[in-house]
C-alpha positions as CSV (number, residue, x, y, z in Angstrom):
1,M,-92.0,29.7,-14.4
2,S,-94.8,32.3,-14.1
3,V,-94.1,36.0,-13.6
4,A,-96.5,38.9,-13.3
5,T,-95.7,41.9,-15.4
6,A,-98.7,43.9,-15.0
7,G,-98.1,47.7,-15.6
8,A,-94.6,47.0,-17.1
9,S,-93.8,48.9,-20.2
10,D,-93.0,47.2,-23.6
11,D,-89.3,47.9,-23.0
12,G,-89.5,46.6,-19.6
13,V,-91.1,43.1,-20.7
14,R,-88.5,43.0,-23.4
15,A,-85.6,43.5,-21.1
16,F,-86.9,40.9,-18.8
17,A,-87.4,38.3,-21.3
18,E,-84.1,38.9,-23.1
19,G,-82.2,38.8,-19.6
20,Y,-84.0,35.5,-18.9
21,L,-83.2,33.9,-22.3
22,L,-79.5,35.2,-22.3
23,A,-79.1,33.9,-18.5
24,A,-80.6,30.5,-19.7
25,Y,-77.9,30.2,-22.4
26,R,-76.1,26.7,-22.0
27,P,-72.9,26.4,-24.0
28,E,-72.4,23.2,-25.7
29,R,-70.2,20.5,-23.9
30,W,-67.4,19.1,-25.7
31,S,-65.9,16.6,-23.0
32,G,-68.6,14.0,-23.5
33,A,-69.4,13.8,-19.8
34,P,-73.0,14.1,-18.9
35,D,-74.0,17.6,-18.2
36,E,-75.1,17.8,-14.5
37,R,-75.7,21.5,-14.4
38,P,-79.2,22.7,-13.1
39,R,-81.4,23.2,-16.1
40,P,-83.3,26.5,-16.4
41,A,-87.2,26.6,-16.5
42,E,-88.6,25.4,-19.7
43,Q,-91.3,27.9,-20.0
44,L,-91.6,31.6,-19.0
45,V,-95.2,32.7,-18.6
46,L,-95.8,36.5,-18.3
47,L,-99.1,37.5,-16.5
48,D,-100.3,40.6,-18.0
49,P,-103.8,40.5,-19.3
50,A,-103.9,44.2,-19.8
51,S,-101.5,44.0,-23.1
52,D,-100.5,41.8,-25.8
53,A,-97.0,41.0,-25.0
54,E,-96.4,38.6,-28.1
55,P,-94.7,41.2,-30.4
56,V,-92.4,42.1,-27.7
57,L,-91.5,38.7,-26.9
58,V,-90.9,37.9,-30.5
59,R,-88.2,40.7,-30.5
60,A,-86.8,39.6,-27.5
61,R,-86.4,35.9,-28.8
62,R,-84.9,37.2,-32.0
63,A,-82.2,39.2,-30.2
64,A,-81.4,36.4,-27.9
65,R,-81.0,33.8,-30.8
66,A,-78.7,36.2,-32.5
67,T,-76.6,36.4,-29.4
68,W,-76.7,32.8,-28.6
69,L,-75.5,32.2,-32.3
70,V,-72.4,34.4,-31.5
71,R,-71.8,32.7,-28.4
72,D,-71.9,29.2,-30.0
73,L,-69.7,30.0,-32.9
74,T,-67.1,31.7,-30.6
75,A,-67.1,28.9,-28.0
76,T,-66.4,26.2,-30.7
77,P,-62.9,25.0,-30.4
78,S,-60.6,25.6,-33.3
79,S,-59.9,22.1,-33.7
80,T,-63.3,22.3,-35.4
81,K,-63.6,25.7,-36.3
82,D,-61.3,26.6,-39.1
83,P,-62.0,29.1,-42.0
84,A,-63.7,26.3,-44.2
85,W,-65.9,25.1,-41.3
86,L,-67.1,28.8,-40.4
87,A,-67.8,29.6,-44.1
88,E,-69.8,26.4,-44.6
89,R,-71.7,27.2,-41.4
90,A,-72.4,30.8,-42.6
91,R,-73.6,29.4,-46.0
92,D,-75.9,26.8,-44.3
93,L,-77.5,29.6,-42.0
94,A,-77.8,32.2,-45.0
95,T,-79.2,29.7,-47.3
96,S,-81.9,28.5,-44.6
97,A,-82.7,32.1,-44.2
98,G,-83.2,32.8,-47.9
99,L,-80.1,35.0,-48.0
100,D,-77.7,35.6,-51.0
101,V,-74.3,34.2,-49.9
102,R,-70.9,34.1,-51.7
103,V,-67.7,32.3,-50.7
104,L,-64.4,32.8,-52.1
105,G,-61.7,30.2,-51.5
106,P,-57.9,30.6,-52.0
107,R,-57.9,30.7,-55.7
108,E,-60.5,33.4,-55.9
109,L,-58.7,35.4,-53.3
110,A,-55.5,35.3,-55.2
111,A,-57.1,36.1,-58.6
112,Q,-58.8,39.2,-56.9
113,G,-55.8,40.5,-55.0
114,F,-56.8,39.7,-51.4
115,G,-53.2,39.9,-50.3
116,G,-53.7,40.5,-46.7
117,I,-56.2,37.7,-46.2
118,L,-53.8,35.3,-48.2
119,A,-50.7,36.5,-46.2
120,V,-52.3,35.9,-42.7
121,G,-53.8,32.5,-43.7
122,G,-50.5,31.4,-45.6
123,G,-48.9,29.9,-42.6
124,S,-51.8,27.4,-41.8
125,S,-52.6,24.1,-43.6
126,R,-56.4,25.2,-43.4
127,P,-56.5,28.0,-46.2
128,P,-58.6,31.2,-45.7
129,R,-62.0,32.2,-47.1
130,L,-64.2,35.4,-47.6
131,V,-67.9,35.2,-47.1
132,V,-70.3,37.8,-48.2
133,V,-74.0,37.3,-47.0
134,S,-76.6,39.8,-48.2
135,H,-80.1,40.6,-46.9
136,E,-82.2,42.3,-49.7
137,P,-85.6,43.8,-48.5
138,E,-88.9,42.8,-50.3
139,P,-89.8,44.9,-53.3
140,G,-91.6,47.9,-52.1
141,D,-90.4,47.8,-48.5
142,G,-86.9,49.3,-49.2
143,A,-87.9,52.6,-50.9
144,T,-86.5,54.7,-48.2
145,G,-84.1,51.9,-46.9
146,R,-80.2,52.3,-46.6
147,H,-77.4,49.9,-47.2
148,V,-75.8,48.9,-44.1
149,V,-72.3,46.8,-44.4
150,V,-70.9,45.2,-41.3
151,V,-67.5,43.7,-41.6
152,G,-66.3,41.2,-39.2
153,K,-62.7,40.0,-38.2
154,G,-62.5,36.3,-38.5
155,V,-59.4,34.8,-37.4
156,T,-60.4,31.5,-36.3
157,Y,-57.2,31.1,-34.3
158,D,-54.4,33.5,-33.7
159,T,-51.0,32.3,-32.6
160,G,-49.4,35.7,-33.5
161,G,-47.6,34.1,-36.3
162,L,-43.8,34.4,-36.4
163,S,-44.4,37.3,-33.7
164,L,-45.4,34.6,-31.4
165,K,-47.9,35.4,-28.6
166,P,-47.1,34.2,-24.9
167,R,-48.7,30.9,-24.0
168,T,-51.3,32.5,-21.6
169,A,-52.2,35.1,-24.3
170,M,-52.6,32.3,-26.7
171,V,-55.3,30.3,-24.9
172,P,-58.4,32.3,-25.6
173,M,-57.6,32.9,-29.3
174,K,-60.4,30.7,-30.5
175,T,-62.4,33.7,-29.9
176,D,-60.7,35.9,-32.4
177,M,-63.3,35.5,-34.9
178,A,-66.1,37.2,-32.5
179,G,-66.3,40.0,-34.9
180,A,-67.3,37.8,-37.9
181,A,-69.9,36.0,-35.7
182,V,-71.6,39.2,-34.8
183,A,-71.7,40.4,-38.6
184,L,-73.2,37.0,-39.4
185,A,-75.7,37.2,-36.7
186,V,-76.7,40.9,-37.5
187,V,-77.6,40.0,-41.2
188,L,-79.6,37.1,-40.1
189,A,-81.5,38.9,-37.5
190,A,-82.2,41.6,-39.9
191,A,-83.6,39.2,-42.3
192,E,-85.8,37.5,-39.8
193,A,-87.1,41.0,-38.7
194,G,-87.9,41.9,-42.2
195,S,-85.8,44.9,-42.0
196,P,-86.6,47.4,-45.0
197,H,-82.8,48.2,-45.1
198,R,-80.3,46.2,-47.2
199,V,-77.8,44.6,-44.8
200,T,-74.7,42.9,-45.9
201,A,-72.0,40.9,-43.8
202,V,-68.4,40.7,-45.0
203,L,-66.5,37.8,-43.2
204,P,-62.7,37.7,-43.9
205,L,-61.7,34.2,-42.3
206,A,-58.2,33.2,-41.8
207,E,-55.9,31.4,-39.2
208,N,-52.9,33.1,-38.2
209,H,-50.5,30.2,-37.7
210,L,-46.8,29.3,-37.8
211,G,-45.6,27.4,-41.0
212,A,-43.1,27.3,-43.9
213,A,-45.4,29.9,-45.7
214,S,-45.9,32.2,-42.9
215,Y,-45.5,36.0,-43.7
216,R,-42.7,37.7,-42.0
217,P,-42.1,41.1,-40.4
218,G,-40.5,43.3,-43.0
219,D,-42.7,41.7,-45.8
220,V,-44.5,44.2,-48.2
221,L,-48.0,43.0,-49.1
222,R,-50.3,44.4,-51.7
223,L,-53.9,44.6,-50.4
224,H,-57.1,44.5,-52.3
225,G,-57.3,47.8,-54.1
226,G,-53.6,48.0,-54.7
227,T,-52.4,49.7,-51.4
228,T,-49.1,48.3,-50.2
229,V,-48.3,47.6,-46.5
230,E,-45.0,46.9,-44.6
231,V,-45.4,44.3,-42.0
232,A,-43.9,45.3,-38.6
233,N,-45.5,42.5,-36.5
234,T,-47.4,39.3,-37.8
235,D,-49.6,39.5,-34.7
236,A,-51.2,42.6,-36.1
237,E,-53.1,40.4,-38.6
238,G,-56.6,41.7,-37.8
239,R,-56.0,44.9,-39.7
240,L,-54.6,43.3,-42.8
241,I,-57.7,41.1,-43.4
242,L,-59.9,43.9,-42.4
243,A,-58.3,46.1,-44.9
244,D,-59.0,43.6,-47.7
245,A,-62.7,43.3,-46.6
246,L,-63.4,47.0,-45.9
247,D,-61.8,47.9,-49.4
248,L,-64.1,45.2,-50.9
249,A,-67.2,46.8,-49.1
250,V,-66.3,50.3,-50.2
251,R,-65.5,49.5,-53.9
252,E,-68.1,46.9,-54.6
253,L,-70.9,47.2,-52.1
254,T,-71.3,51.1,-52.0
255,P,-72.6,51.2,-48.3
256,D,-74.4,54.2,-46.8
257,V,-73.2,53.0,-43.5
258,L,-70.0,50.9,-42.8
259,V,-69.4,49.2,-39.5
260,D,-66.5,46.9,-38.7
261,V,-66.7,44.8,-35.4
262,A,-63.2,43.2,-34.3
263,T,-61.3,41.7,-31.3
264,L,-58.5,44.0,-32.7
265,T,-56.2,45.0,-29.9
266,G,-55.8,44.5,-26.1
267,A,-55.0,48.1,-25.7
268,A,-58.8,48.8,-25.6
269,A,-59.0,46.5,-22.5
270,V,-56.0,48.4,-21.0
271,G,-57.8,51.8,-21.4
272,L,-61.5,50.9,-20.8
273,G,-61.5,47.6,-18.9
274,E,-63.0,44.3,-19.8
275,R,-66.6,45.4,-19.9
276,H,-66.6,48.2,-22.5
277,A,-66.1,48.1,-26.3
278,A,-63.9,51.0,-27.9
279,L,-65.8,53.0,-30.5
280,Y,-64.1,55.1,-33.2
281,A,-66.2,56.7,-35.8
282,T,-65.9,59.6,-38.5
283,D,-69.5,60.3,-38.2
284,D,-70.5,61.9,-34.9
285,A,-74.2,61.1,-35.5
286,L,-73.5,57.7,-36.2
287,A,-71.4,57.4,-33.1
288,R,-74.3,58.8,-31.0
289,T,-76.7,56.3,-32.5
290,L,-74.5,53.5,-31.7
291,E,-73.9,54.7,-28.1
292,Q,-77.6,55.0,-27.5
293,A,-78.2,51.6,-28.8
294,A,-75.6,50.5,-26.3
295,A,-77.2,52.2,-23.5
296,R,-80.7,50.7,-24.4
297,T,-79.2,47.2,-24.5
298,G,-77.2,47.6,-21.4
299,S,-73.8,47.3,-23.2
300,G,-70.8,49.4,-22.1
301,C,-69.2,51.5,-24.9
302,G,-66.4,54.0,-24.6
303,G,-66.9,56.6,-27.4
304,C,-63.8,57.9,-29.2
305,R,-64.2,59.9,-32.3
306,S,-61.7,60.8,-34.8
307,S,-61.5,62.7,-38.0
308,P,-60.4,60.8,-41.2
309,T,-57.5,63.2,-41.7
310,T,-54.2,61.6,-42.9
311,P,-51.0,62.5,-40.9
312,T,-48.1,63.9,-42.9
313,R,-44.3,64.3,-42.5
314,S,-44.8,68.1,-41.5
315,A,-47.6,67.5,-39.0
316,P,-47.6,64.1,-37.5
317,R,-50.9,63.3,-35.6
318,S,-50.1,62.8,-31.9
319,R,-52.3,60.2,-30.1
320,T,-50.7,59.9,-26.7
321,C,-52.3,58.3,-23.7
322,A,-51.6,57.9,-20.0
323,T,-48.8,55.5,-19.1
324,S,-48.1,53.5,-16.0
325,R,-45.3,56.0,-15.3
326,P,-45.1,59.7,-15.9
327,S,-42.4,61.1,-18.2
328,R,-39.8,63.0,-16.2
329,P,-39.9,66.8,-16.5
330,A,-37.2,68.5,-18.2
331,T,-34.4,69.8,-16.0
332,R,-31.4,72.0,-16.4
333,G,-28.8,70.4,-18.5
334,R,-31.1,67.5,-19.5
335,S,-33.4,67.1,-22.5
336,P,-36.9,66.0,-22.1
337,P,-37.4,62.3,-22.6
338,R,-38.4,61.2,-26.1
339,C,-39.4,57.8,-25.2
340,S,-42.0,56.8,-22.8
341,C,-42.2,53.3,-22.1
342,A,-45.0,51.7,-20.2
343,S,-43.2,48.4,-19.5
344,S,-39.9,48.1,-17.5
345,P,-37.6,51.0,-18.2
346,A,-34.8,48.5,-18.5
347,R,-36.5,47.1,-21.8
348,C,-35.9,50.4,-23.5
349,R,-32.6,51.5,-24.7
350,G,-34.1,54.8,-26.0
351,P,-32.7,58.3,-25.1
352,T,-34.6,58.2,-21.8
353,S,-32.0,55.6,-20.3
354,T,-29.1,58.2,-20.6
355,S,-28.2,60.7,-18.0
356,R,-26.2,63.0,-20.1
357,G,-27.7,66.3,-21.1
358,P,-27.7,67.9,-24.5
359,L,-24.8,70.3,-23.4
360,A,-22.7,67.5,-21.8
361,P,-19.3,67.0,-23.1
362,R,-18.8,63.7,-25.2
363,R,-16.5,61.3,-23.5
364,A,-13.6,60.0,-25.6
365,G,-14.7,56.7,-27.5
366,T,-18.4,57.3,-27.3
367,R,-20.6,57.4,-30.4
368,S,-22.1,60.5,-31.8
369,S,-25.6,61.6,-30.8
370,R,-26.8,60.6,-34.4
371,A,-25.4,57.1,-33.8
372,R,-27.1,56.8,-30.4
373,R,-30.3,57.8,-31.9
374,A,-29.9,55.4,-34.7
375,S,-29.2,52.7,-32.3
376,A,-32.0,53.6,-30.1
377,R,-34.5,53.4,-33.0
378,A,-33.2,49.9,-33.9
379,S,-33.3,48.5,-30.4
380,C,-36.6,49.8,-29.5
381,S,-39.1,47.1,-29.6
382,T,-42.1,47.3,-31.7
383,R,-44.2,45.1,-29.2
384,S,-43.3,46.6,-25.7
385,T,-42.0,50.0,-26.3
386,C,-42.2,52.9,-28.5
387,C,-40.2,54.6,-31.2
388,P,-39.1,58.3,-30.6
389,E,-40.5,61.0,-32.9
390,R,-38.4,62.7,-35.5
391,S,-38.1,66.3,-36.6
392,G,-37.0,67.6,-33.2
393,D,-40.2,66.9,-31.6
394,R,-39.4,66.7,-27.9
395,S,-42.7,65.5,-26.5
396,A,-43.0,62.0,-25.4
397,A,-43.8,59.5,-27.9
398,H,-46.7,57.1,-28.1
399,A,-46.8,54.6,-25.4
400,Q,-47.9,51.0,-25.7
401,Q,-51.3,51.6,-24.1
402,Q,-52.1,53.6,-27.3
403,P,-55.8,52.6,-27.9
404,V,-55.7,52.0,-31.6
405,A,-52.7,51.4,-34.1
406,G,-52.0,54.0,-36.9
407,R,-52.0,53.9,-40.4
408,H,-49.5,56.3,-42.1
409,E,-49.3,56.9,-45.9
410,R,-45.9,57.3,-47.5
411,G,-46.5,57.8,-51.2
412,D,-48.2,54.8,-52.5
413,E,-47.1,52.7,-49.4
414,A,-49.1,52.6,-46.2
415,L,-47.3,51.4,-42.9
416,V,-49.7,49.4,-40.9
417,V,-48.5,49.8,-37.2
418,P,-48.9,46.7,-34.8
419,D,-50.6,46.5,-31.5
420,G,-49.1,48.5,-28.8
421,A,-46.6,50.3,-31.2
422,A,-46.7,53.6,-33.1
423,H,-44.5,54.3,-36.1
424,V,-44.1,58.0,-37.1
425,P,-43.1,58.5,-40.7
């Protein structure tokens, strides 16, 4: 196929070439049936004698190959793609590119204290791995280079563990390692481009499965670095393995820029739709750079910036978002609702379900307000509803569309909040 590109800028030529190559991607067929789909053109000829488009096409092919790799790895069925397979695939690709690679198996993970990865992968017969792939620039090229570390979530299949996912939600969970695939593709592309920056990919790989050794809600885990977490939902496994990997990156790799990529929570799709990625950053300049890169490549990115402050008992950080039904306004003789549940109101037994106001007389035989509040907290589901806030805060609590789960410190214990829930210490 020949295309006239006279007068087009380098960015225009690159965009055209990348668009063609990405549209020509053909996923591998696993059925064994002959592939009868129309094949793309075997050649793309750009007719522009006024300029040399070869360097532009080299960059376009490199970017397309990185995307193809992510698609290939993500589309591989989990019957083939277990943590060991993905770690070996990363080792082969890194070795072929001349990169340094380190793979930690179950024994090394246990010896070095990766409690999150081991807990998530404990229920599967296919044990977890941790892969570190590093690109070091050639001597003399990296005098002003920085160290960029990319951490990618690598759950090769996610059943939800004991907090089992619904059937329909489990079908696409072979793609829950897309973050790890992106991190691997980034370091390989940086090496191919001869980047003057040090680039390291950290891939925590595990399969969140059901088994006799599955971790449980209520378990307390000690992660890499010594932080302890209490598990409230085993389907919140992504932040556990990322916590191990991020702590390794901070303590051992000393990055100048640290980015994690993860299919972490469906709340991002609820808030932004299926075609936008959620972005949280503690550095506004870095956030703007990522947003500009997304705009140049035609990728949608919803920017949300947060400060790295830690919430305390006296000043809990409020992160409310729009719900499918508004909270009822306060009326005379009735206290404002303290629980805002985005799902069916019948599923919440919190204070919003009662019609008695704060001054209404208590009927004989009914429980005290303290007992009712304790019962409401105990019955409020951590997956579909929210927990009312303490300390007399009368505002609506966090709803299930909350775009990201929280991490609250309590002494030396950190409570990791599951998807769709908020826990106020």
